[in-house]
C-alpha positions as CSV (number, residue, x, y, z in Angstrom):
1,M,82.9,110.3,80.1
2,K,80.5,108.7,83.0
3,V,81.2,106.0,84.8
4,L,78.6,104.4,86.9
5,L,79.6,102.0,90.1
6,F,78.0,99.2,92.2
7,G,78.6,96.8,94.9
8,I,82.5,97.1,96.0
9,T,83.6,99.5,93.6
10,R,81.3,102.0,95.0
11,E,82.0,101.4,98.7
12,I,86.1,101.7,97.2
13,T,85.9,105.2,95.6
14,G,83.6,106.2,98.1
15,Q,81.0,107.5,95.4
16,S,78.1,106.2,92.7
17,R,79.7,108.3,89.6
18,I,82.6,108.5,87.9
19,N,83.9,111.4,85.2
20,V,86.9,111.0,83.6
21,P,88.1,114.3,81.9
22,E,87.8,114.2,78.8
23,H,92.1,114.5,78.7
24,A,92.7,111.4,80.1
25,G,92.4,110.3,76.3
26,I,90.6,107.0,77.3
27,N,89.0,105.8,73.9
28,T,88.7,101.4,75.2
29,V,88.0,99.2,78.0
30,K,91.4,98.6,78.5
31,A,92.9,101.9,78.8
32,L,89.6,102.8,81.3
33,K,90.5,100.3,83.3
34,G,94.2,101.3,83.8
35,W,93.5,104.7,84.3
36,L,90.4,103.5,87.3
37,G,93.3,101.7,88.7
38,Q,95.6,103.9,89.2
39,Q,93.1,107.0,90.5
40,Y,92.0,103.9,92.8
41,P,94.3,101.6,93.6
42,A,91.9,99.5,95.6
43,L,90.0,98.7,92.2
44,R,93.5,96.4,90.9
45,S,92.7,93.6,94.0
46,L,89.4,92.8,93.2
47,S,88.8,88.5,91.0
48,S,87.3,90.5,88.6
49,L,85.9,93.2,87.4
50,A,83.7,93.3,84.3
51,V,82.5,96.8,82.4
52,A,79.4,97.3,80.3
53,V,78.5,99.4,77.7
54,D,75.2,100.7,76.9
55,S,74.2,98.3,78.6
56,E,76.3,95.3,77.3
57,Y,79.4,93.2,78.4
58,A,82.1,94.6,77.4
59,Q,85.8,93.2,75.7
60,D,88.9,95.0,77.2
61,E,89.6,95.9,72.6
62,D,86.0,97.7,72.3
63,T,86.4,101.7,72.1
64,L,84.4,103.6,74.4
65,T,82.7,107.2,73.9
66,P,81.5,110.1,76.1
67,E,78.0,109.4,75.4
68,Q,78.3,106.2,76.0
69,E,76.4,105.0,79.3
70,I,79.4,102.5,81.2
71,A,79.1,100.6,83.9
72,L,81.5,99.0,86.4
73,I,80.0,95.6,87.6
74,P,81.7,94.1,90.4
75,P,82.8,90.5,90.8
76,V,79.7,88.7,93.0
77,S,79.0,85.9,94.9
78,G,76.6,83.0,95.2
79,G,75.4,80.0,96.5
């Protein structure tokens, strides 16, 4: 499973893409967030972290498959 990173998530991980190993057993958005928080503890300090699956915002209970396009959407500020 490949996860695309943008903004502060890219800065925290030092990568533009993370490959989640199959043996990690990630099959929901919530599980993915938990796994990423374990691998990169600084991600847990973000005020919000949205996940997009196939270009649409996903909920924690949504299921994931390895062939989907997954992206982390960091908190954004505006004014």
